[in-house]
Structure formats: structure tokens, C-alpha cells
C-alpha angles and dihedrals in degrees: 000000000000092000090048092053090047090053092051092051096050116096117186113234115248102194137048090245092056089052097047118069094161095115100036113134089001124142099165104089094103095046118144118243111273096030116131112281090359093146143292115328118227128195117189135182120241090259091054091049092053092051092050091048089057090052089050093057091049093046094052092053094047095043092058088058098044107035097100094040093050095047090054097048111033114087135158118257116245089197091058093044093052093045093053093041090058091047095049090047094050095252103295115217090020121144121215107250102212147008115290095235093072095068093168095168092052092045090050090054090048087057092242099119132026126236114265135265095012097050093223123146123223094245091058091052093048096046104034107028100056108113093009092117096168091058093045090049100046104033108087102180104068101062094072090053096044093048109028122189139186089256134069119264133195092277102075091190089067112083130218122255119252126211091248092050091049090056091049092047094050090052095049112089096195093053093048091048092054091044090058090049089052089051092052089047091059093041089056089050088056095044097256132122128211109227105191148347095281097061106261113153142189140179113291123227090260095051099120096056094039096046090051089053094044093051089061099036105083097174088066088063088066089048091053090052088054092047092052092048092048092050088058095047096050100047104275102103091135091062093067103070098054091050093047090048092051092051092044092051092047091051098044110030107019096037094218098121106029094146090059096057098095092048090052094052098038099039119006098051091049094055086072111096100202111084092207091059092048090051092051092052093047093048089051090049092049091053089060103031122113132223084035095198091063096058103125102183102073127097113313120258095249088066097040100044132236093306093056115169127215112348094009095114114096111207132188103262122240130187113261090220089060094046098045101027089225142061111004091228099051127099138150112288119231118220122250146244130207121268111251102194147007146205137178122324131058123003138188114221109204117233104168104276093353129085129190114215106204137165103235099187141013118264113266119266130237125050094341091067095057120120115244 
């Protein structure tokens, strides 16, 4: 009866604003650099600063030519907003698909059953597939098993997680150990290295080759969305923000992943359940984004008034697949400008061509830490 009443009370959001609570009760958008929790701090070496300055000059020239065109075309995706709203709210009105005692995802990670239809066990993937980038790129059946969700993927042999299975998985050390190995396997495929047990990441030694591939491989953007969601479901929520920040920085300041930018802002940021962390990432993005007046992910206009600044415009959402005729995550990438300030949060410590993406402090308490 309780589930029935919950179903009756749930009303699916119908607009992007209804789906996005990131800026609720927020008064920090116009903070000055250096203020507490003003964004994501960034420390760069002189060589990094020079490279970003070059991007600034290019961006200013291009933005003058494309401001009006961009403001007319770029809109937030209602499909993406609704998808991530359901995920962050644990799929309201969702019915468990099977009996708890099947636990196929957990049994797969315990090496008791193979993935279907390939008949491959998890240990074989972890020990023999690392570095086999052709196999990881072209095989499309393993990703749903390595990173299960409470929603159906393209491999219909893979089964959705249930709440009971999630609890069992999170309490099973062997499964969690293999899950982290699977995560590092995919990070290596993308040119990224996991630094520690709390999720901090950096460029891997193969980053140049892999970033070049990733920038042109749009179907991997969908995979990364799945990976981020699965991290949150299986007890690794804290691992999301450092990865999202790395990708955001590579797309905006370093210019290595420009084609990924729209996926980061529309999907990856909004897999993060803590509003305060989403706000930090979006403030950081806004500091670099050009043309600035086309930034769509700031506070909505109804909260900022008629003269809303960046991100204040609320546009009628359209599906990216319809607009681009291609991958639903992809959109044109704006150029960048150099960050002018920093506060608490993540930071990139320049090391020549390397960058360490680390969470310097815990998210603030109180209302900002609420899950929405």
C-alpha cells in the first residue's frame, strides 16, 4: 500500500527547471574570487598558463563571430534533465524487475557467472583486456555488466540492479575490489589514472593518444555517463567529482577534449547527487566558458530577474539527437578563457604535461550537502 501511495504522489517533472535543483536556496553565483566555496581552485604551472592564454586570444576572436548564432541554437536537453533527475532521486515510481535471490550482477562480480552473451568471466576481463583498446572500443556487450544500473541498457541479457542487490554488493569486499579494478581498466582506456582510494585522478602516461581517440569517439560519452551513475549506485559517489573535474578542465582550459564539453555539462555534472559539488563544478565551468552569455547551466532566470547574467536564459529544451542528427550528448564546443581566481574545492597541480585532480576539502555541511 505504501508503494502504491508513493506512486500516486509522484509527478514527473515536465521542464528542465523542475528537474534541476542545483541552484535552489543559493545566493553565491556572484561571489568574488577567493570567497569561501566560490568554486574549484586551480593551480597551474607557467607553461600551463601560457597555453591557456593562447586559447583566450583565440576564444575572444571566435566568440565575437559566434555570439548571436550560439545564443539562438544552444538549449538544454529536457531528455537529459529528466534522465538525471530520476537517477538522483533513485528512480521514483520504479518497480523492482526481479526476485532478490537472482543477484546476477553480484554473482558476475564474484566470478560465479559469465557475462551474456559473450560467456566471459570478470577475471578474464580484468586480467586480459587491460590495454586491449580495440576490444574495449568495439565490444558493446561488456559495459552493462561491468557498470550495472537500475535501468535497462542496450545489452538486454544484462539485468538491472535492485535495491537489495545494491546493499549486498556494497557489503561484499570481493565484489567492490573487482569493481574498482574494472573502473581503473576503463580509466586506462580513456587515458586517465586513479591515484588513491578516495577517487583522485590524473592523466595517465598514454593520455595524448587516448584523449585524441576519446575526443572523436562519441559513443564513449554514453559509456562514461553509465560509469558515473554506477559509481554512485555501488558506493563510490565520492569518485565522481574528481573525474568530472578532470574532464571539464581538459575540455575547457587545456582544449584536449572539446567535443566532450556538452556531455560534461548536460550529463556528467548532473550525475553528482550533492548540489554543492554540482555548483562548484558549474562555477568553475562558467569562469572558462565562452561566449559567456550562452552559458546555460547557471541559476534560472526566475531567480535572477529579467536582467539575468550567464545562464539566466531559460530556453525551450530540444533533444540533442534531433538538433545534431548524431550522438545525443554531442554539441558544438565553445572556446575557453583562463580562470582568474579560486577558492576551496578541487585543484589541479601543474606538473609539466601532467595534472593531479584532487579533492582538497570535504563538501560543506548544511543544506548545500543535500541530495537533489
